[in-house]
Every structure is written in C-alpha cells, then in structure tokens.
N, C-alpha and C positions, 0 to 999 in steps of 0.2 A: 447545538451552539453554532452560530454562523461565524466563520473565520474569514477575514478578507485576505486577498492574494497579496502578501508582502512577506518580507523576511523578518523573523523575530529573533532577538537576542535570547540567551538562556533565561535572563530575568523576565523578559516579556512573555516568553513561552510559559514560564512558571506561573506568572500572574494570570495568564489567559486560561491555563488548564487547572490551576489549583494544585499543581505538583511541584514540590520544592526542587531547586536546581540540583542538589546533590542526588536526589532520587532520579532526576532526568539523566544525569551522568551515569548512574548505576544501570538504569534501564537500557541505555545505549550499549553497555557491555553485555547485558543479558539477552536483548532482543535484536537480532541481526537486521530486522526490517526497519528499525529506527536508526537512521544514519543522517543526522543533519549535515549540511555542508559546512566546510570550514572557511571562514573569511580570512582577510589579511590578519596576520598575527595569530592565526589558529583559533580565533573566536568562533564558537558554534553559531550557526544561523539556521533557524528552523523555518521550513516552508509550511504552507497550508497543509500539505499532505502529512508532514511530520506532526503537526498539532492534532490532526484528526487521528493519527495512529496513537499518540499519547493519550488522547481522550478514550480511545477504544481499550488500550491496555489498562488504563485506570478503571474503566468500567469492569473489565474482567477481574482485576485483582481486588478492587475495593468493594464493588457492588455485587458481583456474581461469586465472589470469594474463591476464585481460582488461585492455586499456588503459582509461583513463577514457572515451575516445570509444566504444570497443566496449561497455563496460558501460552507458553512456548509451543507446546504440542498442538493446541487448538489453532494457533496462528499458522503453524507449518501446514497443517491439514487444509486450512482455508486457502492458503497460497497455492498449494498443489491443486485444489479443486478449481481455482480461478484459472490456472495455467491449462489444466485439462479442458475446461470449458472453452477457453480461447482457442486451443488447438482444434477442438471439435467444430467450433464455429468456422474457422478457416477451412477445415477439411470439407464441410458442407458447402461453403461458398465456392471453393475450387471445383467441387464435383458438379455443382449447378452451372458454373461458368463453362466447364468442359462440355456439358450437355448442350448448352446454348450455342457454343462455337461449332459443335458438330452439326447442329441443326442449320446454322448459317452456311456451313460448308456444303451441306447437302443442297440447300436452296441455290447457292451460287453455281454448283455443278450442273444444275438443270438447265 
C-alpha cells in the first residue's frame, strides 16, 4: 500500500490501515515502536512511518497469526538486527576511511 507523506488523524489512520481506532490506541500501549506524535490538544498524528508500522503489525497479528507477545519479540529482534547492521556498516566505513587516510598520509610524506 502506498502512503503519502502527511500527518493522519487517528480516524484517517484507521481508515487507511483498516484497524479500528481503539485497536490503534491499544497497540500504542503494547508496541513501543508505535509512537504517533501528539498535536495541539493531545490529538494523535500518525506519520507515514507509523502507518507502515501499523500495517506490519496488522500483518503479523492477523495474517501470520502471531500473538501480541510473539509479534513484540519479533519486532524487538528485528530492531536489534537493524541496529547491529547499522553499527557494522559504520565500522566498515570508518575502517576503510582510516585505510584511505593512511594511504594519503603516506603519499603526502613522499
């Protein structure tokens, strides 16, 4: 599903995702990665990323038949994997940069 870059009210998010507003509010309590921003007056405003997360949670719970606990565990593992991959990418990049800088230093010293 293609979601445009804008802010959605809880009603719009519910219509877009097919998940009722009371379920969205419950999922916010259960899944720490789902945190819409609060607008003036405390109204929830969902971003594109939030809509995508809701659709993924819905897929896990309704289509893949995960329990809430199972979905939480899977999402936690995926988040850890992404963080580890990001750290590894930075580490490799810094290592390569260090090698290149040493090569430049050697060239400049000649």
